[in-house]
C-alpha positions in Angstrom: 82.0 117.0 113.7 79.2 115.0 112.0 77.0 115.5 115.1 77.5 119.3 114.8 78.7 119.8 118.4 78.2 123.2 120.1 81.1 125.4 120.8 81.6 124.1 124.4 81.9 120.5 123.1 84.3 121.6 120.3 86.4 123.4 122.9 86.4 120.3 125.2 87.4 118.0 122.3 90.1 120.4 121.2 91.4 120.6 124.7 91.6 116.8 125.0 93.4 116.6 121.7 96.0 119.2 122.7 96.4 117.7 126.2 97.1 114.3 124.7 99.7 115.5 122.3 101.4 117.6 125.0 101.5 114.6 127.3 103.2 112.6 124.5 105.7 115.4 124.1 106.5 116.2 127.7 106.1 112.7 129.3 107.4 110.5 126.6 109.4 112.9 124.4 107.3 111.9 121.4 106.2 113.9 118.4 102.8 112.3 117.4 102.6 113.3 113.7 99.6 111.5 112.5 97.0 113.9 113.7 93.9 113.4 111.6 90.2 112.7 112.6 90.6 108.9 112.1 93.2 108.7 114.8 91.1 110.3 117.5 88.0 108.6 118.9 85.5 110.2 121.3 84.4 107.3 123.5 80.9 106.9 124.8 82.0 108.1 128.3 83.4 111.4 126.8 87.1 110.4 127.0 89.4 110.8 124.0 91.0 107.8 122.5 94.1 108.1 120.4 95.0 105.3 118.0 97.6 104.5 115.3 101.0 105.2 116.8 102.8 104.3 113.5 104.1 107.9 113.0 105.9 108.8 116.2 109.4 110.3 116.6 111.1 110.1 120.0 113.5 113.0 120.8 117.1 112.3 121.8 118.5 113.8 125.0 120.2 116.5 122.9 117.1 117.4 121.0 115.1 117.6 124.2 117.7 119.9 125.7 117.6 122.2 122.7 113.8 122.3 122.7 113.7 123.0 126.4 116.2 125.8 126.0 114.1 127.4 123.3 110.9 127.1 125.4 112.7 128.6 128.5 114.1 131.5 126.5 110.7 132.1 124.8 108.9 132.2 128.2 111.5 134.6 129.6 111.5 136.7 126.4 115.2 136.0 126.1 116.0 136.7 122.4 119.6 135.7 122.7 118.6 132.4 124.3 116.0 131.7 121.5 118.6 132.6 118.9 121.2 130.2 120.4 118.7 127.3 120.6 117.6 127.9 117.0 121.3 128.0 115.9 121.8 124.6 117.6 118.7 123.3 116.0 120.1 124.4 112.7 123.3 122.5 113.3 125.3 125.7 114.1 127.3 126.5 117.2 126.3 130.1 117.3 123.6 132.4 115.9 126.4 134.4 114.2 126.9 131.4 111.8 123.4 131.9 110.4 122.4 134.8 108.1 120.2 137.2 110.0 117.2 136.7 107.7 117.4 132.9 108.1 117.4 133.2 111.9 114.6 135.7 112.0 112.3 133.7 109.6 112.9 130.4 111.5 112.2 132.2 114.8 109.0 133.8 113.4 107.7 130.4 112.4 108.8 128.8 115.7 106.9 131.5 117.6 103.8 130.9 115.4 103.9 127.3 116.7 104.0 128.5 120.4 101.0 130.8 121.0 99.5 128.7 123.8 102.5 129.5 126.0 102.5 133.2 125.1 98.8 134.2 125.6 96.4 134.3 128.4 92.9 133.0 127.9 91.6 131.1 124.9 93.8 130.4 121.9 91.4 130.4 119.0 92.7 127.5 117.0 89.9 127.9 114.4 91.2 131.3 113.3 91.7 131.1 109.5 93.9 134.2 109.3 96.3 132.9 112.0 96.4 129.4 110.5 97.1 130.8 107.0 99.9 133.0 108.4 101.7 129.9 109.7 101.3 128.1 106.4 102.7 131.1 104.6 105.7 131.3 107.0 106.4 127.6 106.5 106.3 127.9 102.7 108.7 130.8 102.9 111.3 129.0 105.0 111.0 125.9 102.8 111.3 128.1 99.6 114.4 129.8 101.0 115.9 126.4 102.1 116.0 127.4 105.7 114.9 123.9 106.8 118.3 122.2 106.6 118.5 121.4 110.2 118.1 118.5 112.6 115.7 115.9 111.1 113.6 116.1 114.3 112.3 119.5 113.3 110.6 118.2 110.3 108.7 115.9 112.7 108.0 118.8 115.0 106.6 120.9 112.1 104.4 118.0 111.0 103.1 117.4 114.5 102.3 121.1 115.2 100.9 121.7 111.8 98.7 118.6 112.0 97.4 119.5 115.4 96.7 123.1 114.3 94.9 121.8 111.2 92.7 119.5 113.3 91.9 122.4 115.7 91.2 124.7 112.8 88.8 122.2 111.2 87.1 121.7 114.6 87.0 125.4 115.3 88.0 124.6 118.8 89.5 126.9 121.5 91.9 125.9 124.3 92.8 127.9 127.4 96.4 127.0 128.2 96.8 129.0 131.4 
């Protein structure tokens, strides 16, 4: 950022940051939660270096299965499947065990975290309105104490929020399709 890169370079850097965190997630089942400028280095050959792996959370098999179920349901627009995965993430056997508002607010925030999988073309991560919407949703579910679920999801929130904050600061765009 100090060199004031043009939009194409910002987009490339943002793409590399997102790609690296998704590789951690899908290949190693890690949530990399220390996403700040000091932990990413643009090397002289243009590659991205990631350093400081002191704040990593590895998902269990059960957590991976729940996350995968939510992603599949989301991609298929299967509301019942999303509700079931969110219930299990909230340590409940069924969505009927959660108050409707609890389920809807947690789903709303979960879907805010997932726009790359839901949109064609560039996802503009530097969009202040979208970023603020997610922050507001997070504060609402915390204020209503809707975060008493598996400890993993605090790591997930930290990972996504940190990544979105970095992309917001960079004003970078990523095309996920």
